[in-house]
KOLVOMI-632849 format. One line per 5 residues: number of its first residue (from 1); their letters; for each residue z, x, y of C-alpha. Coordinates in pm, 1 decimal, decimal comma, padded with zeros to 6 digits. Example, Ala and Ser with C-alpha at 12.3 -4.5 7.8 and 13.67 -1.06 7.14 Angstrom:
BEGIN
1	as	00780,0 01230,0 -00450,0 ~ 00714,0 01367,0 -00106,0
***
This chain:
BEGIN
1	mmsrs	00000,0 00000,0 00000,0 ~ 00077,8 00284,5 00237,3 ~ -00265,0 00438,1 00189,3 ~ -00424,2 00103,5 00271,1 ~ -00232,1 00083,0 00597,8
6	lsrlt	-00316,2 00441,1 00682,7 ~ -00684,0 00373,0 00629,3 ~ -00655,5 00081,3 00867,7 ~ -00511,6 00311,6 01128,3 ~ -00803,4 00550,4 01099,8
11	clava	-01040,7 00265,9 01183,9 ~ -00947,8 00344,9 01544,4 ~ -01205,4 00619,7 01523,3 ~ -01491,9 00397,7 01405,6 ~ -01435,3 00060,2 01568,2
16	latgl	-01583,6 00119,4 01908,9 ~ -01948,7 00093,6 01817,4 ~ -01903,3 -00243,6 01659,2 ~ -01672,5 -00420,3 01877,1 ~ -01693,2 -00295,1 02061,9
21	gaagc	-01866,3 -00545,3 02291,1 ~ -01570,9 -00650,5 02088,5 ~ -01214,2 -00556,4 02157,8 ~ -01197,1 -00251,3 01939,9 ~ -00995,0 -00146,0 01642,2
26	tltgr	-00681,9 -00312,9 01513,2 ~ -00428,0 -00246,7 01240,8 ~ -00572,8 -00531,5 01039,4 ~ -00944,3 -00463,4 01029,5 ~ -01258,1 -00443,9 01235,9
31	sggdv	-01487,4 -00693,0 01395,7 ~ -01835,7 -00782,7 01291,1 ~ -01958,1 -01070,2 01508,5 ~ -01927,8 -00962,4 01866,7 ~ -02127,0 -01070,7 02169,8
36	tgsis	-02378,2 -00812,0 02280,9 ~ -02598,4 -00772,8 02580,8 ~ -02735,3 -01087,2 02738,3 ~ -02659,8 -01306,9 02437,9 ~ -02379,7 -01536,9 02544,7
41	qpitq	-02295,8 -01743,5 02238,1 ~ -02084,6 -01569,8 01973,7 ~ -02100,8 -01658,9 01607,8 ~ -01802,4 -01648,9 01377,2 ~ -01819,5 -01528,2 01019,8
46	aqars	-01754,5 -01881,9 00896,4 ~ -02036,1 -02019,4 01111,0 ~ -02267,4 -01744,8 00992,5 ~ -02201,5 -01823,7 00628,0 ~ -02261,6 -02193,9 00680,6
51	eidql	-02584,0 -02142,7 00877,1 ~ -02744,7 -01838,1 00721,3 ~ -02951,8 -02013,3 00453,1 ~ -03098,3 -02257,5 00703,9 ~ -03167,7 -01977,8 00952,7
56	aaryr	-03335,2 -01772,8 00680,2 ~ -03560,7 -02063,3 00586,2 ~ -03662,4 -02111,9 00948,2 ~ -03729,9 -01741,3 00981,7 ~ -03956,5 -01741,8 00676,0
61	ssptd	-04158,4 -02031,5 00815,0 ~ -04169,2 -01899,9 01172,8 ~ -04074,0 -01530,5 01195,2 ~ -04172,8 -01508,4 01562,7 ~ -03935,0 -01786,1 01674,7
66	manav	-03721,0 -01576,6 01908,7 ~ -03419,5 -01807,1 01934,7 ~ -03395,0 -01851,3 01558,5 ~ -03451,6 -01481,0 01488,8 ~ -03173,6 -01385,7 01729,5
71	rygra	-02933,9 -01634,7 01573,4 ~ -03034,7 -01522,2 01224,2 ~ -02984,9 -01158,5 01318,2 ~ -02639,2 -01236,2 01450,6 ~ -02552,3 -01424,5 01132,4
76	lratg	-02669,3 -01132,2 00921,8 ~ -02457,7 -00890,4 01123,7 ~ -02154,7 -01118,6 01104,6 ~ -02181,0 -01121,1 00724,8 ~ -02221,4 -00745,0 00691,3
81	qsaqa	-02599,5 -00740,3 00644,5 ~ -02684,7 -00523,3 00943,4 ~ -02976,4 -00340,8 00780,9 ~ -03155,3 -00671,8 00723,9 ~ -03067,3 -00775,9 01079,6
86	vavle	-03244,3 -00463,8 01205,9 ~ -03559,3 -00558,5 01014,9 ~ -03554,8 -00916,9 01142,5 ~ -03491,4 -00822,3 01504,4 ~ -03736,0 -00533,2 01500,1
91	rvaig	-04013,4 -00768,7 01397,1 ~ -03942,1 -01019,8 01671,4 ~ -03882,2 -00747,1 01932,0 ~ -04237,1 -00622,9 01887,2 ~ -04380,5 -00960,7 01981,4
96	tqrsp	-04150,7 -01072,6 02264,4 ~ -04265,0 -00837,9 02540,9 ~ -03926,8 -00668,5 02571,3 ~ -03708,8 -00976,7 02595,2 ~ -03363,7 -00860,6 02715,0
101	vvlge	-03195,7 -01102,8 02475,5 ~ -03379,5 -00966,1 02172,9 ~ -03343,0 -00604,1 02279,8 ~ -02970,2 -00648,8 02334,0 ~ -02919,6 -00782,1 01984,3
106	ygral	-03164,3 -00537,7 01826,4 ~ -02990,7 -00241,4 01988,2 ~ -02656,1 -00364,0 01865,1 ~ -02785,0 -00398,6 01510,9 ~ -02925,5 -00045,2 01525,8
111	advgr	-02582,7 00080,0 01626,5 ~ -02429,8 -00107,7 01333,3 ~ -02635,2 00101,4 01090,4 ~ -02571,1 00430,6 01267,8 ~ -02908,1 00471,0 01442,2
116	ydqal	-02736,0 00557,7 01767,2 ~ -03009,0 00740,8 01957,1 ~ -03256,6 00462,1 01890,3 ~ -02995,6 00201,7 01981,4 ~ -02937,3 00365,4 02319,3
121	qvlsg	-03310,4 00376,1 02384,2 ~ -03353,3 00008,3 02299,1 ~ -03049,7 -00099,7 02500,1 ~ -03178,4 00080,0 02807,2 ~ -03454,6 -00181,2 02816,1
126	ahrpd	-03219,0 -00474,6 02766,7 ~ -03132,2 -00494,0 03136,9 ~ -03277,5 -00380,3 03468,0 ~ -03133,0 -00110,3 03695,8 ~ -03125,4 -00358,5 03983,9
131	qpdwr	-02961,3 -00623,8 03763,1 ~ -02733,8 -00434,5 03523,3 ~ -02549,1 -00625,7 03252,8 ~ -02190,3 -00513,7 03197,5 ~ -02210,3 -00622,4 02833,2
136	ivnvq	-02499,2 -00386,4 02766,6 ~ -02323,2 -00101,7 02947,8 ~ -02010,4 -00170,1 02743,3 ~ -02206,6 -00146,7 02419,0 ~ -02371,9 00174,1 02537,0
141	gsiyd	-02026,3 00317,5 02598,7 ~ -01913,3 00224,6 02250,0 ~ -02215,8 00400,5 02102,6 ~ -02137,3 00716,1 02298,2 ~ -01786,9 00703,9 02152,2
146	qmgrh	-01930,6 00674,7 01802,9 ~ -02134,8 00986,0 01875,6 ~ -01826,5 01173,1 01993,4 ~ -01951,5 01176,8 02354,5 ~ -01629,9 01038,7 02499,5
151	deaqk	-01681,5 01150,7 02860,2 ~ -02010,7 00961,2 02874,2 ~ -01848,2 00662,9 02705,3 ~ -01568,4 00649,3 02959,5 ~ -01815,4 00668,6 03246,2
156	ayeda	-02006,8 00377,0 03096,2 ~ -01690,1 00169,0 03066,2 ~ -01597,9 00250,2 03426,0 ~ -01944,3 00137,6 03533,7 ~ -01901,4 -00185,1 03335,9
161	lrmsp	-01564,9 -00247,7 03500,8 ~ -01721,3 -00210,0 03842,9 ~ -01966,5 -00483,2 03743,0 ~ -01696,8 -00703,9 03589,3 ~ -01352,8 -00597,3 03719,8
166	gqptv	-01063,0 -00645,6 03481,8 ~ -01285,8 -00743,2 03188,2 ~ -01044,4 -00715,1 02891,6 ~ -01304,4 -00622,2 02630,9 ~ -01415,1 -00326,0 02841,2
171	lanlg	-01055,8 -00223,7 02913,1 ~ -00984,9 -00233,2 02539,6 ~ -01277,9 -00004,5 02465,2 ~ -01185,9 00231,7 02747,8 ~ -00830,8 00253,7 02616,0
176	lsyal	-00950,5 00335,5 02266,5 ~ -01190,4 00593,5 02407,1 ~ -00899,6 00763,2 02580,5 ~ -00712,4 00758,9 02250,0 ~ -01005,3 00924,1 02075,1
181	srklp	-00996,5 01186,4 02350,7 ~ -00624,4 01239,3 02273,2 ~ -00529,4 01104,2 02615,8 ~ -00261,6 00873,4 02481,6 ~ -00073,2 00799,3 02807,9
186	qaeqv	-00399,0 00695,7 02976,1 ~ -00492,4 00495,3 02667,6 ~ -00161,9 00310,4 02678,4 ~ -00195,1 00232,7 03048,5 ~ -00540,7 00080,3 03007,9
191	lrqaa	-00455,9 -00105,8 02687,2 ~ -00154,2 -00260,5 02858,6 ~ -00390,2 -00396,2 03122,6 ~ -00614,9 -00538,9 02850,5 ~ -00323,5 -00689,9 02656,7
196	ahpqa	-00182,5 -00853,0 02972,1 ~ -00508,2 -01031,8 03050,9 ~ -00505,6 -01411,1 02996,9 ~ -00804,5 -01372,7 02762,7 ~ -00642,4 -01096,6 02556,2
201	darmr	-00637,5 -01152,0 02182,6 ~ -00428,9 -01022,1 01895,0 ~ -00656,6 -00724,7 01835,9 ~ -00594,8 -00591,7 02185,4 ~ -00218,8 -00612,7 02136,5
206	qnlal	-00244,3 -00439,6 01800,3 ~ -00450,1 -00160,6 01957,9 ~ -00169,4 -00117,5 02210,1 ~ 00086,9 -00108,4 01929,5 ~ -00115,3 00163,6 01759,4
211	vvglq	-00131,9 00385,0 02067,8 ~ 00238,4 00335,8 02140,6 ~ 00319,9 00426,6 01781,6 ~ 00101,7 00736,3 01790,8 ~ 00323,6 00856,6 02075,1
216	grfqe	00628,3 00829,3 01849,9 ~ 00777,0 00511,2 02000,3 ~ 00792,8 00328,9 01670,5 ~ 01043,3 00056,4 01754,4 ~ 00844,3 -00048,2 02059,1
221	aeeia	00522,7 -00039,5 01856,2 ~ 00676,8 -00266,5 01593,5 ~ 00793,9 -00511,4 01860,1 ~ 00440,1 -00533,3 01996,8 ~ 00291,3 -00570,3 01649,2
226	rrdlp	00531,2 -00853,1 01561,8 ~ 00380,8 -01072,6 01831,6 ~ 00086,5 -01137,9 01602,2 ~ 00178,6 -01006,1 01256,4 ~ 00442,4 -01111,9 01003,5
231	paeae	00750,8 -00887,4 01027,7 ~ 00683,4 -00720,5 00694,0 ~ 00327,7 -00630,9 00788,2 ~ 00432,8 -00502,4 01130,5 ~ 00696,4 -00284,6 00964,9
236	qnvaa	00442,6 -00157,2 00714,3 ~ 00198,8 -00061,9 00987,8 ~ 00465,9 00129,2 01176,4 ~ 00556,0 00312,1 00856,0 ~ 00191,0 00411,0 00826,9
241	mrami	00198,1 00537,9 01184,7 ~ 00498,4 00754,7 01103,5 ~ 00318,8 00900,0 00804,0 ~ 00003,3 00955,8 01003,0 ~ 00151,8 01147,8 01294,1
246	sqpnt	00370,7 01354,9 01062,9 ~ 00056,9 01514,9 00918,4 ~ -00075,6 01824,9 01097,6 ~ -00439,1 01715,2 01058,1 ~ -00401,5 01363,5 01200,8
251	wrqmg	-00663,5 01404,6 01470,8 ~ -00905,5 01576,2 01235,5 ~ -00874,9 01279,6 00996,5 ~ -00947,6 01039,4 01279,2 ~ -01251,4 01241,3 01376,2
256	qgqrr	-01377,3 01224,9 01019,4 ~ -01324,8 00849,2 01022,8 ~ -01534,5 00827,5 01335,9 ~ -01831,2 00977,4 01152,9 ~ -01800,0 00756,1 00846,7
261	paaqq	-02138,6 00624,8 00728,3 ~ -02228,7 00284,9 00866,4 ~ -02279,9 00147,6 00515,4 ~ -01910,4 00201,2 00448,2 ~ -01808,2 00049,3 00780,1
266	tqqtp	-01972,6 -00283,6 00706,7 ~ -01780,6 -00332,1 00382,2 ~ -01448,1 -00395,2 00554,6 ~ -01323,8 -00751,7 00590,7 ~ -01353,3 -00858,1 00955,3
271	paapr	-01077,4 -01054,1 01129,6 ~ -01129,4 -01363,9 01339,8 ~ -01432,2 -01365,5 01564,4 ~ -01391,5 -01140,2 01866,7 ~ -01453,2 -01217,2 02227,9
276	g	-01769,2 -01086,0 02387,4
***
């Protein structure tokens, strides 16, 4: 059981590229159905499972139907089928004359499967310099974090916050980026802002608990974790934190987790649908 909790902790180093339009990593899993780019309607895993057969049938009969292809791609991603989502969205992207909606979702799917350079290239066309989209910039930042380019990621998040001040999803990603840069006090400060937002969700609070625990303040971390987790699970997670920071290679392990193949990332069980 301890090893399972410890593996959840190391998801901090891989969550940004997927949530990261989502709220980031938590002690209980990662997200798979986030809002990306100009697409404004999220899809939950339950919705995806109920709709996917119908969406697939529509796609087979009309593969160039942009609205259906986008929804189908999102459903595929939400159910862990990101490689197929790439194929679906790539086909429709070719015929939509660079639709920002399609490019936003296509770039996100590319990031899901670890094709980061291509994802950044596609996402650059998903909004205009004179009309930037904070959601796209947020996703670009999360991809930079996945590539280990944390300075560029943090700049992207700061740009996104200038476009949408106080946006909790961006604050959550910025906080996790600071954590990946080993700037734990800064990470805590930003994650507290995210967790205090009226739209904050459980994942943001659990990210805060993680960063507090990594600084050795275990009792406080457990108190934060208990806001959303059963007491036994909160205690277990704090025990995993203790074990993690007692190891001399903690940060090296997190760095290895960050580079984990995308195929392994998509096998985790996602929590409730994230905010976009």
